[in-house]
N, C-alpha and C positions, 0 to 999 in steps of 0.2 A: 225549340223542340216541339214535337207533337206527341199526343197520346191517342192510341186507338182504344176507345172505351168499350168496344164490343166486337169481338172476332172469335173465330173457332179455329182450333189447331188440332192436328192429329195426322197420323200416317195415311189416313184414308181421304184427306182433303185436297190432294192433288199437288202439294208442294212439300218437300221434305221439311220437317219442323226446324231443323238447324238452319237450312237455307232460308226458310221463311223469316226467322228472327233476324238473320244477317241482312236480308234484303230490306227489312223495315228499318233497322238501325242505320243502314247506309243512306236512307232517305230522311233521316232525322226523326224517325218515329221511335222514340227512345223507351216508351213504356207501353205495354200491351195488357189489356184486360181480356182474358179468355173466358168464354161462356161454356159451362158444362151443365147441360140441362136435360139429360136423359139418365135414367137409373144406372145404365151400364157405363156411363161416362164419369160418374162422380169421383171415382177413385183416380181418374186421370188428372184431376186438378192437382193433387199432390205430386204426381209424377212430373208434370210440366212446370209447376212453380218451383220445384226443387232443381230442375234441370236448367232453368233460365232465370238469372237474377232479376231481369227487367220484366218478367211476366208475372202477373197477378191473376186471380180467378174470381169469377162469380159462379155460384152453384145453386141449383134449384130444379124444380120440376116444371117443364114446359107444359102448357095447357093441352098440347096434342097427346100427351101420355097420361092425362088425368085418370082415365079408366084403370090404369095399372097401379095407381097409388093407393096404399093402405096405411093404417096407423103406424106400422113399424117403420115406414119410409120417412116419416117426419123425424122420428128419433134418430135414424141413421143420418139424415141431413144435418141435424143439429150437432151430432158428434163429429161429423166431417168438418164442419165449420169451426168448431172449438179446437180441433186438433191442428189447424193450419192457419197461422197468422197472415198468410198471404192471400187468403180468401177475403175479399173486400166487399162483397155484395151477395145478396140472394137474388138469383135470376138465371135465365129469364123466366119470369112467371107472368101469369095474366089470364086473358080470355081469348079464344080463337074460335069464332063461329063460322069461319070460312070453310074449314075442312070438316067440321063436325058440329051439327046443330042439335044432335040427339042426346047430348050429355051435358047440357048447359048447367044443370044443378050440380053435377059432379065437378065440373070445371070451377064453378063458384066456390065450392067447398075447398078444393085444393088451393085455389088462389087465396082465400081468406086464411087458411091455416098457415100458409107461408108468410102472409102479411103479419099475422100474429107472432110468428117466430122472429120476423124482422124487428118488430116492436120489442120483443123480449130481449133480443141480443143487441139492440140499438144499431142495426145495420141498414145501409141503403138497399134499395130494391131496383132491379132492372125489369121494366114492364114491357111485355109483349101484348099488343092488342090488335085484333084484326076482325073487322065487321062487328065490333063490340065496344067502340070507343066511349059512348055515353055511359054504358053500364060499368065499364072499367073505371071511369071517373067517379061515378056514384059510390062504388065500393071503396076506392082509395080515400074518399072523403071521410070514411069511418075510422081511419087508422092514422096514427101519428108516425108517418114514415116519410122519407124523402128518397129521391133517386132519379132515374133516367127513364124517359119515355123512349124506348128503343125504336129506332127506325121510324121516327115520327113522320107522318104524312097527312095529318089532319088539317083542319081549317085554322084560320087565324083565331077564331073564337075559342076553339078547343085548345089551341096552343096557350092562350092567355089563361084559360081555366087551370090547366096543369101547372103552369108557372106559378099561379097564385097559391097552389097547394105546396109549392116548394120544389117542384120537379124541374129538371133540366131536360132539354130536348136533344135526343141523339140524332144527329144529321149525318147521313151517309151518301152513297152514290146516287140515290134518287134525285138529289138536288142538281145533279149535272145533266139529267136526262132532258132531251129537247121538249118533251110534252109535259114535263113536271110543272105543277103550279106551286111547288114548295117555296119558290123564290118570293112569293107574296107573303109568306109567313116570315121568312128571313128579313125582309125589308122592314117589318113592323116590330120586331122584338130585338132586345139588346143582346150583344154577344155574351153578356153575363149569364144568359139563360141557355147557352148552347155548348154541347160537347161534340167531338168528332168520332165517327165510328165507320167501320167498313162492313161489318157482318160477313166478313170473308168466311168461306170461299164464294159467297153469293154476292149479287148486286154490285158487280164491278162498275166503277164510274167511267164516264166518257173521259178520255179517249180510248180506254181499254175495255169498254163495255163488251160483254160476250166472252171474256176470258175468265180464268179462275182468279177471283179477287184475292187480294192480300193486303196486309197492313201497309206495305210500301206505297200503296195508292192513296193514302190519306192526303198527301199534298194536293192532289187533283180536287178533292172535296174542299179543302181549305181555299184553294185558288178561286173556285166558283163562289164561295161565300164572300171572299174579298171583293170579287167583281160585283156581286149584287149590292154590297154595302159601300162600294167605292172607297175601300181602305187597303192598306198594305197587307199582304198575306202574313207578314211577321206579326202583325197585331192579332190576326185570327189565331195564329199559333200560340201566342203568349196568353191570351185571355182564355181560350178553350182549354189549354193545358192547366192554367190556374184553377179553372172551374172543376176539372176532373180531380186534381190533387186535393182540393178542398173537400169534395164529396167523398172521395175514397180514403181520405186521410193519408195521402202518400207524401213521403219526403222527396222533394225535388228541388234542384237548384234552377229556379226560373230566371 
């Protein structure tokens, strides 16, 4: 079985949620971790985790909305987490200097406060970083947290640095792209450091690139990793699923 460790679900994402979950299950993607990372979406975490027994959630404030976050929002986030046992991580959180370079200090503040909350609650974090990978690393070093580097696309050197901090690398559709150099990272690191993700509805893998992505496409990502490492796809499924279950403390019959 597979686990999609990072996806987005909702009525506005192009696929009916019930159909989405059924499609995934039919492709042996048995557990889904949905990310809810905007203020207006946080309450949806309870709606969807209650609706689908195999769906869990990560909640947090994405760096793109940092300017909208005030002190009351951290209390709200903590209360939502404490009220739902199927929330298994804080995320996606981090730094994004691609879209906004004018509020770096505010992004750092929001990032740090959520890392402190993760420490307090002993929860994993899901990290978004874009055009800020070195600074993200330096901040993470200050905290006793573990988690996933979502949509990792950095260098082999940065991969090893995050792994040494105790982080797993979230590998998605990018690894299947013809011009992607991510295979160079996959070649050098152990499967023990990898989890699979789609980031649906974005970043659909080859051979369905350009379509609305969904968790049912996880096998394409696993097949590409198996090809790079010259191993059976069943081994990729087993080890990446084990990694995710360990990180998120999920009960699963592997």
